[in-house]
C-alpha positions as CSV (number, residue, x, y, z in Angstrom):
1,M,0.0,0.0,0.0
2,K,1.1,3.6,-0.7
3,I,0.9,5.4,2.6
4,L,1.4,9.1,3.3
5,I,2.3,10.3,6.8
6,L,1.5,13.9,7.7
7,G,4.0,15.2,10.2
8,A,7.4,13.9,11.2
9,G,7.1,14.4,15.0
10,K,7.5,11.5,17.5
11,M,4.3,9.6,16.4
12,G,4.8,10.4,12.8
13,S,8.3,9.0,12.9
14,F,7.0,6.0,14.8
15,F,4.4,5.1,12.2
16,T,7.0,5.7,9.4
17,D,9.4,3.3,11.0
18,L,6.6,0.8,11.6
19,L,5.2,0.8,8.1
20,S,8.1,1.6,5.8
21,F,9.4,-2.0,5.4
22,D,6.0,-3.4,4.4
23,H,4.6,-0.5,2.4
24,E,5.7,2.4,0.2
25,V,5.7,5.3,2.6
26,A,6.1,9.1,2.1
27,V,6.3,11.7,4.8
28,L,5.0,15.3,4.4
29,E,6.8,17.7,6.8
30,K,7.4,21.4,6.2
31,D,10.3,21.5,8.6
32,P,13.3,19.7,7.0
33,K,15.1,19.4,10.3
34,R,12.4,17.0,11.6
35,M,13.1,14.6,8.8
36,R,16.8,14.2,9.5
37,F,16.3,10.7,10.9
38,I,13.6,9.6,8.4
39,Y,14.8,6.7,6.3
40,N,13.3,4.2,3.8
41,A,10.6,6.7,3.0
42,V,10.0,9.5,0.5
43,R,10.5,12.9,2.0
44,M,8.1,15.7,1.0
45,Q,8.1,19.4,2.0
46,Q,5.5,20.7,-0.5
47,V,1.9,19.5,-0.5
48,E,1.8,19.5,-4.3
49,E,4.2,16.5,-4.3
50,V,1.3,14.4,-2.8
51,K,-0.5,14.2,-6.2
52,D,2.3,12.3,-7.9
53,F,2.7,10.0,-5.0
54,A,-1.0,9.1,-5.1
55,P,-1.4,7.6,-1.6
56,E,-4.1,5.0,-0.8
57,L,-4.0,5.9,2.9
58,V,-3.1,9.1,4.7
59,I,-2.2,9.0,8.4
60,N,-2.4,12.4,10.0
61,C,0.1,12.7,12.8
62,V,0.4,16.5,13.1
63,T,-0.2,18.3,16.4
64,L,-3.8,18.3,17.6
65,N,-4.5,21.9,16.9
66,H,-3.5,21.5,13.2
67,T,-5.1,18.1,12.5
68,I,-8.1,19.3,10.5
69,D,-6.1,22.1,8.8
70,A,-3.6,19.5,7.6
71,F,-6.4,17.3,6.2
72,R,-7.9,20.3,4.4
73,E,-4.5,21.2,2.9
74,V,-3.9,17.8,1.4
75,L,-7.4,16.7,0.3
76,P,-7.3,18.5,-3.1
77,Y,-4.3,16.3,-4.1
78,L,-5.8,13.0,-3.1
79,Q,-7.6,10.4,-5.3
80,P,-11.2,9.9,-4.2
81,Y,-10.5,6.3,-3.1
82,C,-7.8,7.4,-0.6
83,I,-8.6,6.6,3.0
84,I,-7.8,9.4,5.4
85,A,-6.9,8.6,9.1
86,D,-6.1,10.3,12.3
87,I,-4.6,9.2,15.6
88,A,-5.7,12.3,17.6
89,S,-6.2,12.0,21.3
90,V,-9.2,14.3,21.2
91,K,-11.9,13.7,18.5
92,T,-13.7,17.1,19.0
93,H,-15.0,18.3,15.6
94,L,-13.4,15.3,13.7
95,K,-16.7,13.4,13.4
96,E,-18.3,16.5,11.7
97,F,-15.3,17.0,9.5
98,Y,-15.3,13.3,8.3
99,E,-19.0,13.3,7.6
100,T,-18.6,16.2,5.1
101,C,-15.1,15.7,3.6
102,G,-16.2,13.2,1.0
103,F,-13.4,10.7,1.6
104,P,-13.5,7.3,3.3
105,Y,-12.0,7.6,6.8
106,V,-10.8,5.7,9.8
107,S,-10.1,7.2,13.2
108,T,-7.9,5.6,15.9
109,H,-6.4,6.6,19.2
110,P,-3.3,4.8,20.4
111,M,-3.6,5.1,24.1
112,F,0.2,5.4,24.5
113,G,2.7,8.0,23.6
114,P,6.4,8.6,23.3
115,T,6.6,10.5,26.6
116,F,5.9,7.4,28.8
117,A,5.5,4.3,26.6
118,N,8.3,2.0,25.5
119,L,7.6,2.1,21.7
120,G,9.7,-1.0,21.3
121,N,7.5,-3.0,23.5
122,L,3.8,-2.2,23.5
123,E,2.3,-5.5,24.7
124,K,0.7,-3.9,27.8
125,E,-0.6,-0.8,26.0
126,N,-4.1,-0.1,24.6
127,T,-5.6,1.4,21.5
128,I,-9.0,2.5,20.4
129,I,-10.5,2.2,16.9
130,I,-13.6,4.3,16.2
131,S,-16.4,2.1,14.9
132,E,-17.8,4.9,12.6
133,G,-15.3,4.5,9.8
134,D,-14.4,2.8,6.6
135,H,-14.4,-1.0,6.9
136,L,-11.1,-1.6,5.0
137,G,-9.5,1.2,7.0
138,K,-10.5,-0.4,10.3
139,I,-9.2,-3.8,9.1
140,F,-5.8,-2.2,8.2
141,F,-5.4,-0.7,11.7
142,K,-6.7,-3.8,13.5
143,D,-4.1,-5.8,11.7
144,L,-1.4,-3.3,12.4
145,Y,-2.2,-3.0,16.1
146,S,-2.6,-6.7,16.5
147,R,0.9,-7.2,15.2
148,L,2.1,-4.9,18.0
149,H,0.2,-7.0,20.5
150,L,-1.9,-4.0,21.6
151,N,-5.2,-4.4,23.4
152,I,-7.7,-3.2,20.9
153,R,-11.1,-1.7,21.8
154,E,-13.7,-0.3,19.4
155,Y,-15.8,2.6,20.4
156,T,-18.0,5.2,18.7
157,F,-16.9,8.8,18.7
158,E,-19.3,9.5,21.6
159,E,-18.0,6.5,23.6
160,H,-14.4,7.5,22.9
161,D,-14.9,11.0,24.3
162,K,-16.4,9.5,27.5
163,V,-13.4,7.2,27.9
164,V,-10.9,10.0,27.3
165,A,-12.6,12.2,29.9
166,Y,-12.1,9.5,32.5
167,S,-8.8,7.8,31.5
168,L,-7.0,11.1,30.6
169,G,-8.9,13.8,32.4
170,I,-8.5,12.3,35.9
171,P,-4.7,11.6,35.7
172,F,-4.1,14.9,33.9
173,A,-6.0,17.0,36.5
174,S,-4.5,15.0,39.4
175,T,-0.9,15.5,38.1
176,M,-1.5,19.2,37.5
177,V,-2.7,19.7,41.1
178,F,0.4,17.9,42.3
179,A,2.6,20.2,40.3
180,A,0.6,23.2,41.4
181,T,1.4,22.5,45.1
182,M,5.1,21.7,44.3
183,K,7.9,22.9,46.5
184,H,11.6,22.1,46.0
185,Q,12.7,19.1,47.9
186,D,16.4,18.5,48.8
187,A,15.8,14.8,49.8
188,P,12.6,13.6,48.0
189,G,11.2,10.2,48.7
190,T,10.7,7.5,46.0
191,T,7.0,8.2,45.6
192,F,7.6,11.9,45.3
193,K,10.2,11.4,42.6
194,R,7.9,9.1,40.6
195,H,5.1,11.6,40.8
196,M,7.6,14.3,39.7
197,K,8.7,12.3,36.7
198,I,5.0,11.9,35.6
199,A,4.4,15.6,36.1
200,R,7.4,16.6,34.0
201,G,6.4,14.2,31.3
202,L,2.9,15.4,31.2
203,L,3.9,19.1,31.2
204,S,6.2,18.5,28.3
205,E,3.1,17.7,26.2
206,D,1.7,20.3,23.8
207,D,-0.4,22.9,25.6
208,Y,-3.2,22.5,23.1
209,L,-3.5,18.8,23.8
210,L,-3.6,19.4,27.6
211,T,-6.2,22.1,27.1
212,E,-8.5,20.0,24.8
213,I,-8.4,17.1,27.2
214,L,-9.4,19.3,30.1
215,F,-12.0,21.2,28.0
216,N,-13.7,18.0,27.0
217,P,-17.3,18.6,28.1
218,R,-17.2,15.4,30.1
219,T,-14.0,16.2,32.0
220,P,-15.6,18.6,34.7
221,K,-17.7,15.7,36.0
222,Q,-14.5,13.6,36.5
223,I,-12.7,16.5,38.3
224,E,-15.7,16.9,40.6
225,R,-15.2,13.3,41.5
226,I,-11.6,14.1,42.5
227,Q,-12.9,17.0,44.6
228,E,-15.5,14.8,46.4
229,E,-12.9,12.2,47.3
230,L,-10.4,14.9,48.5
231,N,-13.1,16.4,50.7
232,T,-13.8,12.9,52.2
233,L,-10.1,12.3,52.8
234,L,-9.6,15.7,54.3
235,D,-12.5,15.2,56.7
236,I,-11.1,11.8,57.8
237,I,-7.6,13.4,58.4
238,K,-8.9,16.4,60.3
239,N,-11.0,14.2,62.5
240,R,-8.3,11.6,62.9
241,D,-11.0,9.1,62.1
242,T,-9.3,5.7,62.4
243,D,-12.3,3.7,61.3
244,G,-12.9,6.1,58.4
245,I,-9.4,5.8,57.0
246,K,-9.6,2.0,57.2
247,T,-12.8,2.1,55.2
248,F,-11.4,4.6,52.7
249,L,-8.2,2.5,52.2
250,T,-10.3,-0.7,51.8
251,K,-12.4,1.0,49.1
252,I,-9.5,2.4,47.1
253,R,-7.5,-0.9,47.3
254,K,-10.5,-2.6,45.8
255,N,-10.8,0.0,43.1
256,I,-7.3,-0.8,41.8
257,E,-7.5,-4.6,41.9
């Protein structure tokens, strides 16, 4: 298959490396410095070059705030049979775009990233494939993700947004609160250092991504759950409620079984 990758960032490079030995791959990236380590793939800097390459699949790996713009820029140079795909963490507005773009599409969300995941070993990682998409496109990604031994789940756009609000909104907000209360420690404990590593990794992410995760309409409800549990814990601590803390610990241990 002829596959065009939009963007040569961390995930764009990952998909290029992953696919370039089994498919004919091209990468469209306007910043030539980001393509320094791209090999076994055609390098493109001008969108007009896409027409001659005539991809059968386009995988959009640009930053979240430019995903739809990147699609719109490249669509005029694609054949009508070309499947367009995204790997965006936030699907806001993508469903509406796909329904009006006139191209077959497939949308997936690898629930891992280069900040924390070991891209060389993804056996314990997860990925989501949106059910509202082209059948052949979904088969392609199911096969690809299966070969990586990923745990695959299929959700609608609506179900995906609910999952993201919970699985990303809660840890993002919790980590931000931890960072917001931060003070320098000369002799931090192991747990503190691990939380610090997570915080630094999260805050190295694109501001737009963090904003969109938090601005997901379903995220506030999840943050309210954090506030409720913090209030419960605070009351237990203030009242030195031994029975209360035992009950609380029993509950949360069961939650993480």
